C-alpha positions as MATLAB code, in Angstrom:
seq = 'XXXXXXXXXXXXXXXXXXXXXXXXXXXXXXXXXXXXXXXXXXXXXXXXXXXXXXXXXXXXXXXXXXXXXXXXXXXXXXXXXXXXXXXXXXXXXXXXXXXXXXXXXXXXXXXXXXXXXXXXXXXXXXXXXXXXXXXXXXXXXXXXXXXXXXXXXXXXXXXXXXXXXXXXXXXXXXXXXXXXXXXXXXXXXXXXXXXXXXXXXXXXXXXXXXXXXXXXXXXXXXXXXXXXXXXXXXXXXXXXXXXXXXXXXXXXXXXXXXXXXXXXXXXXXXXXXXXXXXXXXXXXXXXXXXXXXXXXXXXXXXXXXXXXXXXXXXXXXXXX';
ca = [
      85.781 -153.188   41.456;
      83.732 -156.396   41.730;
      81.503 -157.422   38.794;
      78.461 -158.300   40.951;
      77.340 -156.956   44.332;
      75.455 -159.809   45.958;
      76.551 -159.645   49.605;
      78.510 -157.438   51.979;
      80.812 -160.437   52.435;
      82.379 -159.486   49.094;
      83.653 -156.114   50.283;
      86.757 -155.430   52.352;
      87.122 -152.313   54.499;
      89.210 -150.676   51.762;
      86.591 -151.441   49.103;
      83.798 -150.065   51.268;
      85.823 -146.898   51.846;
      86.406 -146.570   48.092;
      82.643 -146.798   47.406;
      81.905 -144.200   50.108;
      84.651 -141.835   48.913;
      83.308 -142.001   45.364;
      79.767 -141.387   46.646;
      81.049 -138.283   48.449;
      82.302 -136.893   45.140;
      79.075 -137.747   43.308;
      76.771 -136.356   46.002;
      77.483 -132.798   44.880;
      75.908 -133.532   41.479;
      72.411 -133.639   43.016;
      72.772 -130.034   44.230;
      73.486 -128.577   40.776;
      71.139 -127.266   38.082;
      72.515 -129.864   35.638;
      72.279 -133.104   37.556;
      73.823 -135.469   34.998;
      77.222 -136.957   34.204;
      77.930 -138.628   30.846;
      79.739 -141.594   32.390;
      77.260 -144.367   31.504;
      75.914 -142.954   28.241;
      75.044 -145.894   25.994;
      74.756 -148.347   28.910;
      71.455 -149.977   29.867;
      70.384 -150.690   33.450;
      67.340 -152.813   34.309;
      65.412 -152.650   37.592;
      64.059 -156.201   37.995;
      61.715 -156.078   40.996;
      59.663 -159.062   42.127;
      58.734 -157.301   45.389;
      57.197 -153.910   46.038;
      59.611 -151.045   46.622;
      59.581 -147.270   46.673;
      62.922 -145.980   47.971;
      65.251 -148.581   46.502;
      63.722 -148.792   43.028;
      63.384 -145.022   42.564;
      66.866 -144.467   43.998;
      68.460 -146.912   41.546;
      66.462 -145.478   38.639;
      67.542 -141.927   39.468;
      71.152 -143.022   40.036;
      71.339 -144.635   36.595;
      69.685 -141.641   34.896;
      71.988 -139.170   36.651;
      74.873 -141.100   35.067;
      73.114 -140.911   31.654;
      72.308 -144.627   31.400;
      69.152 -145.927   29.740;
      66.795 -147.488   32.316;
      64.272 -150.326   32.013;
      61.824 -150.851   34.883;
      60.416 -154.363   35.210;
      57.843 -155.232   37.866;
      56.559 -158.791   38.255;
      52.880 -157.854   38.246;
      49.768 -158.654   36.218;
      51.144 -156.684   33.261;
      54.299 -158.795   32.877;
      54.913 -162.272   31.460;
      55.414 -163.524   35.009;
      51.615 -163.472   35.333;
      51.535 -165.902   32.385;
      53.917 -168.291   34.107;
      57.288 -167.129   32.795;
      60.097 -168.403   35.032;
      62.775 -166.287   36.690;
      65.364 -167.957   34.447;
      63.467 -167.168   31.239;
      63.051 -163.553   32.315;
      66.807 -163.378   32.988;
      67.611 -164.796   29.560;
      65.209 -162.338   27.925;
      67.045 -159.408   29.530;
      70.377 -160.959   28.575;
      69.247 -161.218   24.937;
      68.335 -157.520   24.998;
      71.901 -156.648   25.950;
      71.433 -154.972   29.327;
      74.646 -154.052   31.138;
      73.411 -154.222   34.735;
      70.425 -155.797   36.482;
      69.203 -154.483   39.819;
      67.182 -157.319   41.327;
      64.827 -157.553   44.296;
      63.284 -160.940   44.925;
      61.357 -162.659   47.703;
      63.601 -165.731   47.600;
      66.945 -165.651   49.392;
      69.777 -166.358   46.970;
      67.918 -165.237   43.834;
      70.560 -162.604   42.872;
      73.315 -165.232   43.198;
      71.445 -167.493   40.788;
      70.793 -164.610   38.406;
      74.526 -163.825   38.299;
      75.151 -167.380   37.031;
      72.690 -166.942   34.146;
      73.662 -163.531   32.753;
      76.783 -161.679   31.660;
      75.471 -158.366   32.974;
      76.505 -157.048   36.387;
      73.976 -158.005   39.075;
      73.279 -155.806   42.102;
      71.278 -157.247   44.974;
      68.475 -154.851   45.963;
      67.156 -157.248   48.615;
      66.620 -161.007   48.504;
      64.144 -162.562   50.917;
      65.470 -162.369   54.466;
      69.063 -162.687   53.292;
      70.790 -159.383   52.452;
      70.404 -155.810   51.224;
      73.997 -154.624   50.628;
      73.260 -151.220   49.090;
      71.172 -150.298   52.141;
      74.144 -151.158   54.355;
      76.463 -149.016   52.230;
      74.169 -145.990   52.315;
      73.828 -146.437   56.073;
      77.615 -146.524   56.454;
      77.840 -143.386   54.324;
      75.218 -141.653   56.496;
      77.057 -142.609   59.688;
      80.385 -141.405   58.312;
      78.913 -137.936   57.800;
      78.534 -137.609   61.589;
      81.397 -139.665   63.066;
      85.029 -139.447   61.993;
      85.513 -143.215   61.938;
      83.814 -146.491   62.807;
      86.338 -147.821   65.312;
      84.649 -148.563   68.655;
      81.415 -146.933   67.472;
      78.539 -148.519   69.400;
      75.548 -149.399   67.218;
      72.328 -150.946   68.531;
      70.234 -152.613   65.810;
      66.787 -153.079   67.314;
      63.767 -155.080   66.243;
      62.871 -157.873   63.851;
      66.355 -159.258   63.216;
      64.984 -162.651   62.184;
      63.336 -161.418   58.985;
      65.600 -158.454   58.257;
      67.972 -158.529   55.289;
      68.975 -154.995   56.297;
      70.205 -156.213   59.697;
      72.368 -158.944   58.174;
      74.047 -156.619   55.687;
      74.518 -153.836   58.229;
      76.120 -156.119   60.805;
      78.601 -157.366   58.190;
      79.441 -153.865   57.019;
      79.709 -152.325   60.475;
      81.840 -155.160   61.876;
      84.127 -154.988   58.825;
      84.623 -151.265   59.462;
      85.394 -151.828   63.163;
      82.126 -150.894   64.870;
      80.751 -152.589   67.991;
      77.276 -153.922   67.142;
      74.542 -155.117   69.512;
      71.394 -156.820   68.234;
      68.365 -156.089   70.410;
      64.911 -157.624   70.308;
      62.646 -160.336   71.665;
      64.258 -163.807   71.700;
      61.798 -165.011   69.057;
      62.962 -162.334   66.599;
      66.717 -162.959   66.869;
      67.951 -165.988   64.859;
      70.139 -168.546   66.585;
      72.958 -168.065   64.066;
      73.194 -164.350   64.951;
      75.753 -165.265   67.607;
      78.160 -166.008   64.725;
      77.757 -162.636   63.028;
      80.259 -160.857   65.262;
      77.615 -158.911   67.191;
      76.511 -158.973   70.827;
      72.956 -160.139   71.616;
      70.612 -158.421   74.066;
      66.901 -158.634   74.772;
      66.743 -155.486   76.922;
      66.759 -152.187   75.031;
      66.847 -150.138   78.238;
      70.200 -151.688   79.210;
      71.727 -150.805   75.837;
      70.243 -147.457   74.861;
      72.396 -145.287   77.156;
      75.690 -146.475   75.605;
      74.627 -146.498   71.960;
      76.040 -143.948   69.524;
      73.438 -145.072   66.994;
      70.040 -146.653   67.545;
      69.064 -148.358   64.289;
      65.410 -149.404   64.333;
      63.902 -152.115   62.155;
      60.315 -152.516   61.016;
      58.331 -155.454   62.389;
      57.782 -157.452   59.195;
      54.376 -158.984   59.811;
      54.113 -160.009   56.150;
      57.065 -162.407   56.545;
      55.858 -163.980   59.783;
      53.989 -167.269   59.609;
      53.258 -167.324   63.333;
      52.741 -164.929   66.228;
      56.257 -164.259   67.548;
      55.325 -161.712   70.251;
      52.112 -161.063   72.207;
      51.021 -157.766   70.634;
      52.241 -154.636   68.867;
      51.457 -152.652   72.035;
      53.763 -154.856   74.110;
      56.440 -154.721   71.417;
      56.319 -150.908   71.428;
      56.538 -150.835   75.231;
      59.586 -153.110   75.418;
      61.535 -152.490   72.195;
      60.144 -149.293   70.670;
      62.059 -146.004   70.742;
      59.966 -143.213   72.213;
      60.890 -139.799   73.609;
      61.433 -141.255   77.074;
      64.082 -143.674   75.866;
      65.560 -141.145   73.473;
      66.182 -138.792   76.403;
      68.561 -141.400   77.860;
      70.731 -141.526   74.727;
      74.085 -139.753   74.385;
      73.847 -136.080   73.354;
      75.442 -136.720   69.939;
      73.777 -140.059   69.258;
      71.715 -140.717   66.111;
      68.459 -142.480   65.252;
      68.234 -144.449   61.986;
      65.578 -146.493   60.198;
      65.650 -148.080   56.692;
      61.941 -147.386   56.055;
      59.091 -147.780   55.714;
      58.344 -146.934   59.343;
      55.583 -148.242   61.570;
      55.142 -145.122   63.675;
      53.948 -145.979   67.149;
      55.464 -149.466   67.015;
      59.264 -149.515   66.628;
      59.521 -145.718   66.633;
      57.274 -142.938   67.878;
      56.271 -140.083   65.568;
      58.114 -137.438   67.587;
      61.364 -139.416   67.626;
      61.195 -140.028   63.859;
      61.028 -136.265   63.316;
      63.499 -135.235   66.032;
      66.869 -133.552   65.344;
      68.634 -136.830   66.178;
      66.856 -138.619   63.331;
      68.790 -138.917   60.051;
      66.156 -141.066   58.337;
      65.629 -138.631   55.449;
      69.403 -138.256   55.090;
      69.569 -142.013   54.571;
      67.127 -141.718   51.673;
      69.098 -138.876   50.079;
      72.411 -140.653   50.566;
      71.052 -143.778   48.899;
      71.124 -141.948   45.575;
      74.808 -140.995   45.897;
      75.865 -144.471   47.006;
      73.995 -146.203   44.180;
      75.481 -143.754   41.686;
      78.877 -144.664   43.106;
      78.288 -148.403   42.671;
      77.016 -148.085   39.105;
      79.879 -145.759   38.236;
      82.543 -148.061   39.678;
      81.044 -151.304   38.365;
      80.166 -150.106   34.863;
      82.189 -147.026   34.090;
      85.040 -146.260   36.452;
      86.864 -149.498   37.223;
      90.329 -147.954   37.265;
      92.797 -147.213   40.089;
      92.258 -143.469   39.564;
      88.460 -143.684   39.422;
      87.910 -141.328   42.368;
      90.111 -138.707   40.696;
      88.237 -139.241   37.428;
      84.829 -138.634   38.990;
      86.188 -135.518   40.686;
      87.261 -134.192   37.281;
      83.826 -135.025   35.805;
      81.917 -133.257   38.574;
      84.183 -130.212   38.406;
      83.308 -129.835   34.721;
      79.697 -129.132   35.741;
      80.545 -126.204   38.014;
];
């Protein structure tokens, strides 16, 4: 397995499948009275978060604890040395001196995890960097999709919304295309970057022309906090043209799915009734994030052997 997970570009289709297969074995641990494996006992994992997070940070913390690792949570707030002017590099070296084995990093600057990996010996996992990538989100999304469709070949996925500022969109397109899916990016022209034409996806600005053929409608939050200018007239117009409501959902295939990485802006990119409909697997995505992050930590820190999937099966069977 790779030492660092910085981008979905690092993973081949076989490697992605290996991560998902291992996650499938580990998922059963969360349903048992004893929810721990001894795999990473004695290892230390640090959550280094320079941006606010609920799902990702808690998911990584739980994943590490379920594998019996020690966990350090670091938030760059008024209680940390960052408030006193400590640099990202000095913080990295401090963690390195403490002997951590893995650093989960979220940062507002694109490329920050890549730089961190040059400074430390610990494994670095990218938990979101600026508008660049969020590879573990893409992997948990692939895992969630695989629970409902037998394979990714010719699967039609519409990723809808603020593509320009979305690290989730970039990682998902790379992962889905690698696995053989047919991806269409949908949104207003101002929210789709020019370089998106080189990602291997089709571009559309008309959700109504795409929604009827999509097996999956993956909705993205409008990231107002990352926008320095007004890129569309109003939230009401955005919802009317690119939001998924019950009317549009009724035109989707009977077995199609609705996905969202969270947090949701209900009434903007997705209506409340659609978010809670039987087609929605949004809560499944959250649950599956734990299994996928356990899989990554296990493979990168404790199970880097050809028989690692068999080994984790033996470990989980011991808890029956």
